[in-house]
C-alpha positions as CSV (number, residue, x, y, z in Angstrom):
1,M,59.1,-5.0,35.9
2,A,60.1,-5.9,32.4
3,G,58.6,-9.4,32.8
4,K,55.3,-7.9,33.9
5,D,55.2,-5.5,31.0
6,D,55.9,-8.3,28.6
7,D,53.0,-10.3,30.1
8,Y,50.7,-7.3,29.9
9,D,51.7,-6.7,26.2
10,S,51.0,-10.3,25.4
11,V,47.6,-10.1,27.0
12,L,46.7,-7.1,24.9
13,K,48.0,-8.7,21.8
14,G,46.0,-11.8,22.5
15,S,42.8,-9.9,23.1
16,D,43.4,-7.9,19.9
17,N,43.8,-11.1,18.0
18,R,40.6,-12.6,19.5
19,V,38.6,-9.4,18.6
20,A,40.0,-9.4,15.1
21,S,39.1,-13.0,14.5
22,F,35.6,-12.3,15.8
23,T,34.8,-9.3,13.6
24,T,36.1,-10.8,10.4
25,G,33.9,-13.9,10.5
26,R,32.2,-14.6,7.3
27,R,28.4,-14.9,7.0
28,S,26.8,-18.2,6.0
29,P,24.8,-18.3,2.8
30,V,21.6,-18.2,4.7
31,E,22.7,-15.1,6.6
32,T,23.8,-13.5,3.4
33,V,20.3,-14.0,1.9
34,Q,18.8,-12.7,5.1
35,H,20.8,-9.5,4.9
36,V,20.1,-8.9,1.2
37,L,16.3,-9.3,1.8
38,H,16.6,-6.9,4.8
39,S,18.3,-4.3,2.6
40,Y,15.9,-4.8,-0.3
41,P,12.4,-5.7,1.1
42,A,10.7,-5.5,-2.3
43,L,12.9,-8.3,-3.6
44,V,10.7,-11.1,-2.0
45,P,7.4,-10.1,-3.7
46,L,9.3,-9.4,-6.9
47,I,10.6,-13.0,-6.9
48,V,7.1,-14.3,-6.1
49,L,5.6,-12.2,-8.9
50,V,8.1,-13.4,-11.5
51,A,7.6,-17.0,-10.4
52,S,3.8,-16.8,-10.6
53,L,4.0,-15.2,-14.1
54,V,6.3,-18.1,-15.2
55,V,4.1,-20.8,-13.8
56,F,0.8,-19.4,-15.2
57,G,2.6,-18.7,-18.5
58,L,3.7,-22.3,-18.8
59,L,0.2,-23.6,-17.9
60,L,-1.8,-21.2,-20.1
61,G,0.7,-20.1,-22.8
62,S,-0.3,-17.2,-25.0
63,K,-3.7,-17.2,-23.4
64,F,-2.2,-15.7,-20.3
65,F,0.8,-13.9,-21.8
66,S,-1.3,-11.9,-24.3
67,P,-1.0,-8.1,-24.0
68,F,-4.7,-7.9,-23.3
69,A,-4.5,-10.4,-20.4
70,L,-1.5,-8.7,-18.8
71,T,-3.0,-5.2,-19.0
72,L,-6.3,-6.6,-17.7
73,I,-4.4,-7.5,-14.5
74,L,-3.3,-3.9,-14.2
75,Q,-6.9,-2.7,-14.6
76,Q,-8.1,-5.1,-12.0
77,V,-5.6,-4.1,-9.3
78,A,-5.5,-0.3,-10.0
79,I,-8.1,0.6,-7.4
80,V,-6.7,-1.7,-4.8
81,G,-3.2,-0.5,-5.6
82,I,-4.1,3.2,-5.1
83,V,-5.8,2.4,-1.7
84,G,-2.8,0.2,-1.0
85,A,-0.5,3.2,-1.5
86,A,-2.4,5.0,1.2
87,Q,-2.3,2.0,3.5
88,T,1.5,1.7,2.9
89,L,2.1,5.2,4.3
90,I,0.1,4.4,7.4
91,I,1.8,1.0,8.0
92,L,5.2,2.5,7.5
93,T,4.5,4.5,10.6
94,A,3.6,1.3,12.5
95,G,-0.1,2.1,12.2
96,I,-3.0,0.6,10.3
97,D,-6.0,2.1,8.7
98,L,-9.2,0.1,8.5
99,S,-11.2,3.1,7.1
100,V,-9.4,3.5,3.7
101,G,-12.2,1.7,1.8
102,A,-14.9,3.7,3.5
103,I,-13.1,7.0,2.8
104,M,-12.8,6.0,-0.8
105,V,-16.5,5.3,-1.2
106,L,-17.7,8.4,0.7
107,S,-15.4,10.6,-1.5
108,S,-16.9,9.1,-4.7
109,V,-20.4,9.6,-3.3
110,V,-19.7,13.2,-2.5
111,M,-18.4,13.8,-6.0
112,G,-21.6,12.3,-7.5
113,Q,-24.1,13.9,-5.1
114,F,-22.6,17.4,-5.2
115,T,-22.8,17.2,-9.0
116,F,-26.4,15.8,-9.4
117,R,-28.1,16.8,-6.1
118,Y,-26.7,20.3,-5.7
119,G,-25.8,21.1,-9.3
120,L,-22.2,22.0,-8.7
121,P,-19.8,21.9,-11.6
122,P,-18.3,18.4,-11.8
123,E,-14.8,19.8,-11.5
124,L,-15.7,21.6,-8.2
125,A,-17.5,18.4,-7.0
126,V,-14.3,16.4,-7.6
127,I,-12.3,19.0,-5.5
128,C,-15.0,18.7,-2.7
129,G,-14.7,14.9,-2.8
130,L,-10.9,15.1,-2.5
131,A,-11.3,17.6,0.4
132,V,-13.6,15.2,2.2
133,G,-11.1,12.4,1.9
134,A,-8.3,14.6,3.3
135,F,-10.6,15.8,6.2
136,C,-11.3,12.2,7.2
137,G,-7.6,11.5,7.2
138,F,-7.1,14.6,9.3
139,I,-9.5,13.3,11.9
140,N,-7.7,10.0,12.0
141,G,-4.4,11.7,12.3
142,V,-5.4,14.0,15.2
143,L,-6.9,11.1,17.1
144,V,-3.8,9.0,16.7
145,A,-1.1,11.7,17.0
146,I,-2.6,14.2,19.5
147,V,-5.1,12.2,21.5
148,R,-2.8,9.1,21.3
149,L,-5.4,6.5,20.6
150,P,-4.4,3.2,19.0
151,P,-4.6,3.5,15.2
152,F,-6.5,0.2,15.0
153,I,-9.2,1.4,17.3
154,V,-9.4,4.9,15.8
155,T,-9.7,3.6,12.2
156,L,-12.1,0.8,13.1
157,G,-14.4,3.4,14.7
158,M,-14.0,5.8,11.8
159,W,-14.7,2.9,9.3
160,Q,-18.1,2.4,11.0
161,I,-18.8,6.2,11.2
162,I,-17.9,6.9,7.6
163,L,-19.7,3.9,6.3
164,A,-22.9,4.9,8.1
165,T,-22.5,8.5,6.9
166,N,-22.1,7.3,3.4
167,F,-25.4,5.3,3.4
168,L,-27.3,8.0,5.3
169,Y,-26.1,10.8,3.0
170,S,-26.6,8.9,-0.2
171,S,-29.9,7.3,0.9
172,N,-28.3,4.2,-0.6
173,E,-29.0,5.5,-4.1
174,T,-26.8,4.7,-7.1
175,I,-26.1,7.3,-9.8
176,R,-26.3,5.6,-13.1
177,S,-23.5,5.4,-15.6
178,Q,-25.7,6.9,-18.4
179,D,-26.5,9.9,-16.3
180,I,-22.8,10.5,-15.5
181,A,-21.7,10.1,-19.1
182,A,-24.3,12.6,-20.2
183,A,-23.9,15.3,-17.6
184,A,-20.5,14.9,-15.9
185,P,-18.1,12.8,-18.0
186,I,-15.1,14.0,-16.0
187,L,-16.2,11.8,-13.2
188,Q,-15.6,8.8,-15.5
189,F,-12.2,10.2,-16.7
190,F,-10.1,7.4,-15.1
191,G,-12.2,4.7,-16.8
192,E,-11.3,5.9,-20.4
193,K,-9.2,3.5,-22.3
194,I,-6.1,3.8,-24.3
195,R,-5.2,1.0,-26.8
196,I,-1.6,0.3,-27.7
197,G,-1.5,-2.6,-30.0
198,G,-3.2,-5.5,-28.2
199,A,-2.7,-3.8,-24.8
200,V,-5.6,-1.8,-23.2
201,F,-4.7,0.7,-20.6
202,T,-7.0,3.1,-18.7
203,Y,-6.2,6.5,-17.2
204,G,-6.8,4.8,-13.8
205,V,-3.9,2.4,-14.4
206,I,-1.7,5.3,-15.6
207,G,-2.7,7.3,-12.5
208,F,-1.9,4.3,-10.3
209,V,1.6,3.9,-11.8
210,V,2.4,7.6,-11.6
211,L,1.2,7.7,-7.9
212,V,3.5,4.8,-7.0
213,A,6.4,6.4,-8.8
214,V,5.9,9.8,-7.0
215,L,5.5,8.1,-3.6
216,A,8.6,6.0,-4.2
217,Y,10.7,9.1,-5.0
218,V,9.2,11.0,-2.0
219,L,9.8,8.2,0.5
220,A,13.4,7.6,-0.7
221,N,14.6,11.1,-1.4
222,T,12.9,13.6,0.8
223,A,13.2,14.5,4.5
224,W,9.5,13.8,4.9
225,G,9.9,10.3,3.6
226,R,12.9,9.6,5.9
227,H,10.8,11.0,8.8
228,V,8.0,8.5,8.0
229,Y,10.4,5.6,8.2
230,A,12.1,7.0,11.4
231,I,8.7,7.3,13.2
232,G,7.7,3.7,12.2
233,D,11.1,2.4,13.4
234,D,11.2,4.2,16.8
235,P,8.9,7.2,17.5
236,E,10.7,8.1,20.7
237,A,14.1,8.2,19.0
238,A,12.6,10.2,16.2
239,E,11.3,12.7,18.6
240,L,14.7,13.0,20.3
241,S,16.4,13.5,17.0
242,G,14.3,16.6,16.3
243,I,11.5,15.1,14.1
244,R,8.1,16.6,14.7
245,V,6.4,13.3,15.2
246,K,2.8,14.6,15.7
247,R,2.9,16.9,12.8
248,T,4.4,14.2,10.5
249,L,1.8,11.6,11.6
250,I,-1.1,14.0,10.9
251,S,0.4,14.8,7.5
252,V,0.7,11.0,6.7
253,Y,-3.0,10.4,7.6
254,V,-4.1,13.5,5.6
255,T,-2.1,12.3,2.6
256,A,-3.6,8.8,2.9
257,G,-7.1,10.3,3.0
258,L,-6.4,12.3,-0.1
259,I,-5.1,9.3,-1.9
260,C,-8.2,7.3,-0.9
261,A,-10.4,10.2,-2.3
262,F,-8.4,9.9,-5.5
263,A,-9.1,6.2,-5.5
264,G,-12.8,7.1,-5.2
265,W,-12.6,9.2,-8.3
266,A,-10.8,6.3,-10.1
267,L,-13.5,3.9,-8.8
268,I,-16.2,5.9,-10.6
269,G,-14.3,5.5,-13.8
270,R,-13.8,1.8,-13.2
271,I,-17.4,0.8,-12.5
272,G,-19.0,3.7,-14.4
273,S,-21.4,4.7,-11.7
274,V,-21.5,6.2,-8.2
275,S,-22.4,3.4,-5.8
276,P,-22.4,3.6,-2.0
277,T,-22.0,-0.2,-1.8
278,A,-18.9,-0.4,-4.0
279,G,-15.4,-1.2,-2.7
280,Q,-16.6,-2.8,0.5
281,F,-13.5,-4.9,0.9
282,A,-10.9,-2.4,-0.2
283,N,-9.5,-2.0,3.3
284,I,-8.8,-5.8,3.6
285,E,-7.5,-6.0,0.0
286,S,-5.2,-3.0,0.6
287,I,-3.7,-4.7,3.7
288,T,-3.3,-7.9,1.7
289,A,-1.3,-6.1,-1.0
290,V,0.9,-4.3,1.6
291,V,1.6,-7.5,3.6
292,I,2.4,-9.6,0.5
293,G,4.5,-6.7,-0.7
294,G,6.9,-7.2,2.1
295,I,6.1,-4.1,4.1
296,S,6.5,-4.8,7.8
297,L,3.4,-4.5,9.9
298,F,5.7,-3.3,12.7
299,G,6.6,-0.2,10.7
300,G,9.8,1.4,9.5
301,R,10.7,-1.1,6.8
302,G,9.4,-1.7,3.3
303,S,8.9,-0.1,-0.1
304,I,6.0,1.3,-2.0
305,L,7.2,-0.8,-5.0
306,G,6.7,-3.9,-2.8
307,M,3.1,-2.9,-2.4
308,L,2.9,-2.6,-6.2
309,F,4.3,-6.1,-6.6
310,G,2.0,-7.4,-3.9
311,A,-1.1,-6.1,-5.7
312,L,0.1,-7.5,-9.0
313,I,0.6,-10.9,-7.3
314,V,-3.0,-11.0,-6.2
315,G,-4.1,-10.0,-9.7
316,V,-2.0,-12.6,-11.4
317,F,-3.3,-15.4,-9.1
318,S,-6.9,-14.2,-9.6
319,L,-6.7,-14.1,-13.4
320,G,-4.5,-17.2,-13.8
321,L,-6.7,-19.4,-11.7
322,R,-9.9,-18.0,-13.3
323,L,-8.4,-18.9,-16.8
324,I,-7.5,-22.4,-15.6
325,G,-11.1,-22.8,-14.5
326,T,-10.6,-23.6,-10.8
327,D,-13.0,-22.8,-8.0
328,P,-12.6,-19.2,-6.9
329,Q,-12.1,-20.4,-3.4
330,W,-8.6,-21.6,-4.4
331,T,-7.7,-18.0,-5.0
332,Y,-8.6,-17.0,-1.4
333,L,-6.8,-20.1,-0.1
334,L,-3.5,-19.4,-1.9
335,I,-3.6,-15.6,-1.1
336,G,-4.2,-16.6,2.6
337,L,-1.1,-18.8,2.5
338,L,0.9,-16.0,0.8
339,I,-0.2,-13.6,3.6
340,I,1.0,-15.9,6.4
341,S,4.2,-16.7,4.5
342,A,4.9,-13.0,4.0
343,V,4.5,-12.3,7.7
344,A,6.7,-15.3,8.6
345,V,9.4,-14.1,6.2
346,D,9.2,-10.6,7.6
347,Q,9.7,-11.9,11.1
348,W,12.8,-13.9,9.9
349,I,14.2,-10.9,8.1
350,R,13.7,-8.6,11.1
351,K,16.2,-10.8,13.1
352,V,19.0,-9.1,11.2
353,S,20.4,-6.2,13.1
354,A,20.2,-2.9,11.3
């Protein structure tokens, strides 16, 4: 019996040693990088942003690194960045919203038309425009969360509906900048500029940065933010853990619609007028900023700061190549390569087990 016990003990010890040697294995340098990028998804776009700044800085010198040029990049990406913030919330839940640009434009048109066609106080017209954006988001949210239609199909249909509503309601008329400045300057508030030395900021840029900071805090430090990530990662597991998935999804789409309406207000300040044809490519541009920003299209992983870096990367490439004097098509080519590369990197990073 003693011999058998000794044999049994030796087997146990041998198995323990084998398990111990398996669990204490070191990661390779590639695996280490993979895990770091998995933990900090905004790191990749930050590295690309810094590298692009260095390259264009070496090529263009002070012409590119001047305070005016750098703040001009912020002005150019502010609208796309605000819409990108709305898109980020949707994509974090493993959805996508093709109607964000249309919601933005319709909200701006409502603000202008309510002021000049119906004679409402501009402040009230702005509130009405924000409400319209939130309502469009609510419709999207109900169709996705309650009716359980695919987000791509829902927002594709809403994009067409809202776009048609926009043109029918506005009669394709543009409200001129001079008229707005004279009767409703508050509509152009986010276009007003602040000069600090050679740098030129607008209230739209400030609003964009504040919005990103608020959303970054909310997503990282509130129960609602954790629920958004949980739904994007696994909605069924989120439901079993007690998260009200439908209610949270609707709140995400409503918030996104409200942010798009805010972008519509900022758009009036940016271009000076209320135009039903403005911002036609905002939906594609927002998805571009999100994807380049390292936010996974599969949901549940990413950072709003990554979207900020992604939008800035597009702005840096656009301005840098323009200053060099290259054909504008090179910008689209390079951004297209960045999009494909970002998705490939995301697929690689997702291979890491959580």
